Structure formats: structure tokens, C-alpha cells
C-alpha positions in Angstrom: 48.4 85.6 -72.8 46.4 88.0 -74.8 49.7 89.8 -75.8 51.1 87.0 -77.2 47.9 85.8 -78.9 47.4 88.9 -80.4 51.2 90.0 -81.2 53.3 86.7 -82.0 53.3 84.1 -85.1 50.9 81.0 -84.8 53.8 78.8 -85.0 55.8 80.4 -82.2 57.4 77.8 -79.6 58.0 78.8 -76.2 60.6 77.8 -73.9 59.1 78.1 -70.3 60.3 77.1 -66.8 60.2 73.8 -65.6 61.8 71.5 -63.3 62.6 67.6 -62.9 60.4 65.3 -60.7 60.1 61.9 -60.0 63.9 61.4 -59.6 64.5 63.6 -62.9 61.9 60.9 -64.6 59.3 63.6 -66.1 59.1 67.2 -65.4 56.5 69.7 -64.4 55.8 73.6 -65.1 57.9 76.0 -62.7 55.4 79.1 -63.7 52.1 80.0 -66.0 54.1 79.5 -69.2 52.7 75.9 -69.0 49.0 77.5 -69.6 50.3 79.1 -73.3 48.8 76.3 -75.3 45.3 76.7 -74.0 45.1 80.6 -73.1 47.4 82.1 -76.0 47.1 79.1 -78.4 50.8 79.2 -78.9 52.9 75.8 -78.3 55.4 75.5 -75.4 57.9 73.0 -74.2 56.1 72.3 -70.8 52.8 70.8 -71.4 50.6 70.1 -67.9 52.5 67.4 -65.8 49.6 64.9 -66.1 50.1 64.9 -69.9 53.4 63.9 -69.9 52.5 60.9 -67.6 49.1 59.8 -68.7 49.1 60.5 -72.5 51.4 59.5 -75.6 53.0 62.5 -77.5 52.8 62.9 -80.8 56.5 62.5 -81.2 57.7 59.6 -79.4 60.6 61.1 -78.2 59.1 64.1 -77.2 58.8 63.8 -73.5 62.6 62.4 -73.0 63.8 65.0 -75.1 61.9 67.8 -72.7 63.3 65.9 -69.7 67.0 66.3 -71.2 66.5 69.8 -72.1 65.2 70.8 -68.4 68.2 68.8 -67.3 70.3 70.3 -69.3 69.1 74.0 -68.6 70.0 73.4 -64.8 73.6 73.2 -65.6 74.1 75.5 -68.8 73.5 79.2 -69.3 70.7 80.4 -71.8 73.5 83.0 -72.9 76.1 80.6 -73.7 76.5 78.7 -76.9 75.7 75.4 -75.9 72.3 77.0 -74.3 71.7 79.0 -77.3 72.1 75.6 -79.3 69.7 73.7 -77.2 67.1 75.8 -78.2 68.2 76.0 -82.0 67.6 72.0 -82.0 64.1 72.2 -80.5 63.0 75.3 -83.1 62.3 77.2 -79.6 61.9 80.8 -81.2 60.4 82.9 -77.8 61.1 82.2 -74.1 58.4 83.1 -71.5 59.1 83.9 -67.8 55.8 84.2 -65.8 55.3 86.0 -62.4 56.5 83.0 -60.5 60.1 83.5 -62.2 60.3 79.4 -62.6 60.5 79.1 -59.0 56.7 77.6 -58.4 57.8 74.5 -57.0 59.6 73.2 -53.5 63.6 73.4 -54.0 63.2 74.0 -57.7 66.2 75.6 -59.8 65.3 78.7 -61.8 66.4 77.7 -65.5 66.5 81.1 -66.7 66.3 84.9 -65.2 65.1 87.8 -67.0 68.5 89.7 -65.8 70.2 87.1 -67.8 68.6 87.4 -71.0 68.0 91.6 -70.5 71.9 91.6 -70.7 72.6 89.1 -73.6 73.1 89.9 -77.1 71.3 86.5 -78.0 67.5 87.8 -77.0 65.3 90.5 -77.6 62.9 91.8 -75.2 59.4 91.4 -76.7 57.2 92.4 -73.8 57.6 92.9 -70.0 54.7 94.0 -67.5 55.0 93.3 -63.6 57.1 89.9 -63.5 56.1 88.8 -66.9 58.7 88.7 -69.8 58.7 87.3 -73.2 61.8 87.2 -75.2 62.8 86.3 -78.8 65.8 84.1 -79.7 67.3 86.6 -82.2 66.9 84.9 -85.7 70.9 84.8 -86.4 71.5 82.9 -83.4 70.3 79.6 -85.1 72.5 78.1 -87.8 
């Protein structure tokens, strides 16, 4: 988190792992990425689950957009045209993969893996330590 805070712009927006709960009506974080706003002072796609259920987002459609994003990423690869366009539409600039690799939770589907992103020409690896990765969506990927 200190590396993110010290090396990435304040307007960075992170895609982080998540999974659907309560019959897909809301989502929860699948690794430490949901701590990015608090510990790295950058925005992410997955606020703590309690906030989604108990607070009103600044953007009225935010919760449904993020639920739709997670549901879509369960079936679409980030390395596909459709996957990267999902990120472009939301203004996502970075991808965070934590120690849990998106597998924190009972029977969750990992939305994306480091191997997938390392092989892709759409993303650049910015940081890697242990099982933590930070990737950037290449600037020329979005229109």
C-alpha cells in the first residue's frame, strides 16, 4: 500500500477482486484490495461490503455498476476486448491482486489472475512482491 501511495497518481482507480453475495445483489472484496482507499489513499472498485449495504453511494448507480462489473468479469477475460472495454467504461487505470489472489471467501470465482495479465499485451506490470501484483491498463487500450 505504501508503494501505491508513493508511486501512483492520486486519480488512479483500481480494479480489485470481488465476488457476488446475497444471490448476486451485492458484492464483497476477495482480497486486500478493498483496503486501498484507506491505506493508499487511492480509489478502487470494491468498497467494504458493509458500506454497499448500509450507505448511499455518491453516484446513485454505482452499486449496481460494480455488481454488474463483477458478474461480467466472472465470464469475460480481462485479456479480451470486452474485458478491457469494461475497465475503460469505468475509468479503471490499475489492477490490484493481493496475497489472497481473489480467493478469499467460500467458493469464490477468481476474476483475474497474475498469469493472465502477465501474458497480456493490454497490461503492464508495475509492482510485484510475494503474491501481490499491481498492473496498469495500457493507455492506448482505451479509446
